[in-house]
C-alpha positions as CSV (number, residue, x, y, z in Angstrom):
1,X,-1.1,-17.1,17.2
2,X,1.3,-16.0,14.4
3,X,0.2,-12.4,14.6
4,X,0.8,-12.5,18.3
5,X,4.3,-13.8,17.8
6,X,5.0,-11.2,15.2
7,X,3.5,-8.4,17.3
8,X,5.5,-9.4,20.3
9,X,8.7,-9.6,18.3
10,X,8.0,-6.1,16.8
11,X,7.4,-4.8,20.4
12,X,10.7,-6.3,21.5
13,X,12.6,-4.8,18.5
14,X,11.0,-1.4,19.3
15,X,12.1,-1.7,23.0
16,X,15.7,-2.5,21.9
17,X,16.0,1.1,20.7
18,X,16.7,1.9,24.3
19,X,19.1,-1.0,24.9
20,X,22.9,-0.7,25.0
21,X,24.3,-1.2,21.5
22,X,27.1,-3.3,22.9
23,X,24.5,-5.7,24.3
24,X,21.9,-5.7,21.5
25,X,22.4,-6.8,17.9
26,X,19.0,-5.2,17.1
27,X,20.1,-1.9,18.5
28,X,23.3,-2.1,16.4
29,X,21.2,-2.6,13.3
30,X,18.8,0.2,14.2
31,X,21.7,2.6,14.9
32,X,23.3,1.7,11.5
33,X,20.1,3.0,9.8
34,X,17.6,1.9,7.3
35,X,20.2,1.3,4.5
36,X,22.0,-1.3,6.7
37,X,18.8,-2.9,7.8
38,X,17.6,-3.2,4.2
39,X,20.9,-4.7,3.1
40,X,20.7,-7.3,5.9
41,X,17.1,-8.0,4.9
42,X,18.2,-8.6,1.3
43,X,20.9,-11.0,2.5
44,X,18.4,-12.9,4.5
45,X,16.0,-13.0,1.5
46,X,18.7,-14.6,-0.6
47,X,19.4,-17.2,2.1
48,X,15.7,-17.9,2.4
49,X,15.4,-18.5,-1.4
50,X,18.4,-20.8,-1.4
51,X,17.0,-22.7,1.5
52,X,13.6,-22.9,-0.3
53,X,15.0,-24.5,-3.4
54,X,17.9,-26.6,-2.1
55,X,17.9,-27.2,1.6
56,X,15.9,-29.0,4.3
57,X,12.6,-27.9,5.7
58,X,14.3,-27.1,9.0
59,X,16.8,-24.8,7.2
60,X,13.9,-23.1,5.4
61,X,12.1,-22.5,8.7
62,X,15.2,-21.0,10.2
63,X,15.9,-18.7,7.3
64,X,12.2,-17.7,7.1
65,X,12.4,-16.7,10.8
66,X,15.5,-14.7,10.2
67,X,13.9,-13.0,7.2
68,X,10.8,-12.0,9.3
69,X,13.0,-10.7,12.1
70,X,15.0,-8.5,9.7
71,X,11.9,-7.3,8.0
72,X,10.6,-6.1,11.4
73,X,13.9,-4.4,12.1
74,X,13.7,-2.5,8.8
75,X,10.2,-1.5,9.5
76,X,11.2,-0.2,12.9
77,X,14.2,1.6,11.4
78,X,11.7,3.4,9.1
79,X,9.1,4.0,11.8
80,X,6.5,1.8,10.2
81,X,4.3,-0.3,12.5
82,X,3.8,-3.9,11.8
83,X,0.1,-3.4,12.4
84,X,0.0,-1.0,9.4
85,X,1.5,-3.7,7.2
86,X,-0.9,-6.3,8.6
87,X,-3.8,-3.9,7.8
88,X,-2.6,-3.8,4.1
89,X,-2.6,-7.6,4.0
90,X,-6.0,-7.7,5.6
91,X,-7.4,-5.2,3.1
92,X,-6.2,-7.5,0.3
93,X,-7.8,-10.6,1.7
94,X,-10.8,-11.9,-0.3
95,X,-9.4,-10.3,-3.4
96,X,-7.8,-12.1,-6.3
97,X,-4.0,-11.8,-6.2
98,X,-4.0,-11.1,-9.9
99,X,-6.7,-8.4,-9.5
100,X,-4.8,-6.8,-6.6
101,X,-1.6,-6.8,-8.5
102,X,-3.3,-5.2,-11.6
103,X,-4.8,-2.5,-9.4
104,X,-1.3,-1.6,-8.2
105,X,0.0,-1.5,-11.7
106,X,2.8,-4.0,-11.0
């Protein structure tokens, strides 16, 4: 179910490229370019962290939803399909997180 929701949202964001900028917040973000989209994602990440440590579960759910939306907008701005990101996650499944991190050199 969650992949379906994320895939539908990604498709909606992609379709917003053709929307009127005065009627679509998503289009405004996409027109502003990847830098603006990344900045907004960063703002949402900070809000999610704050909600995660000091706010209600409801607030954290709402901030997490905003964070996912803005991540999808940034991916769209860069022309990266969510399916490609999900494929990376899928390739990591069944692997120790510590081993995967070590393989990346991070």
